N, C-alpha and C positions, 0 to 999 in steps of 0.2 A: 509554431504551432505548439499548443500545450498537450502533453501526454500524461496520463495517470499510469503509474507503474505500481501495480498491486502485488504485494508480497504474500505468497501462500506457502505455508509449511506446516508439518505436523507439530503440534505444540510440544511434544516430547522429543523433537529432532535434535535439540541442543541441550547440553548440560548447563547448569547455572553459570559455570565458568566460561563455556563457549558462548553463551548468550551475552554475557557482559563484554567479551571480546568482540562479538559481532556489533554491539552497540557502539563501541569505540571506533571500529572500522567504518560503520555507517555514518557516524558523526564526521569522520574525516572525509568521506565521500561527499557529504553535503557541503562541507567547507570548499572542497574542490569544485563542485558544481556551482556554488555561489560565486567563487572567484571567476568562473568562466561565464557568468550571467545566465546559467541554465536553471538554477535552483529557484523554485517557487514555494515549496512546502514539503515536509516529510515528517513522519512520526510512526513509531511502533504503536501497536494497540495492546490494551490489557488482554488477558486470556479470554478465550471464548466463554468461559464459565461466567464472565461478567456481562455477557451480551444479552440484550433484550430485543426481540423482534416485534414489530407492529404491522398488522394487516387490517384492512377495512373490509368487512364482509357483511353484506346486507345492511349497509349503513352503520354498522357497529364496529367499534375498535376491538380487536382481538390482540392481546398482549401475551407473548410466550417467552420463557427463558431460553437463552441460547440463540444460535443462528437458525435461520429458516431451513437451510439445506444441511443434510448430514453428509459430510465428506471426510476423507482422511486428512486432507490439508485444509487448514483454516486460514482466513484472512488475518495476517499478523501485523500488517503495516502498509504504508504507502509512501510514494514519492510523487510529487507533482513537479514536472520539469518542463522547460521550454526546449524544443528540439526542432531542427530544420525539417526533418522528415522521419519516417519510421526507422531508417537505417541508423540515424543518429540516436534515436530513442533505444534501439537495440544495443548500441554500444554503451549507453548509460546503464541499461538493465543488466548487462552481463557483469558490471562492476559492483552491483548490489550484493553485499556479502551473503545474505540468505539464498541467493541463486545457487550456491553450492549445495544446499540442503533441500530446497523446495522449488517453487515455480514463481516466476515473475510474469504476471499478465500485463501486457502493454495495450492501452486503449487511448485513442485520440479523444480529447475532450471536445465535446460539442459546445460551441459558444453560441448562446442565444441572446436575443435582444431582451432588455428589461431587467437583467441581473445587475446588482450593485457592482460598481467598479472597485478594483483593489485600492 
């Protein structure tokens, strides 16, 4: 089963040096997951200041800068993994370096008919 592991943390939770170290650790984790056949995709995101949100209201597109919701923790990246079950996904999530500073949200991916195959 596919799981999306969403990384949330305050953008100022890490210094530049800590952030770079986190990237190195995260890259190693993806190498480990790839070796075990669990890696599907992963990437950090640019800062929330670069975000744009789109909503359709009354048939019209409404574009705003930034995320839709105001929260202390922002979506900072993601991992898409293959795991047998939630327990295995939890074991992967606890290895994600930003888990020490923020929150990892784990959600099973709903697979629907009609989407392009990988």
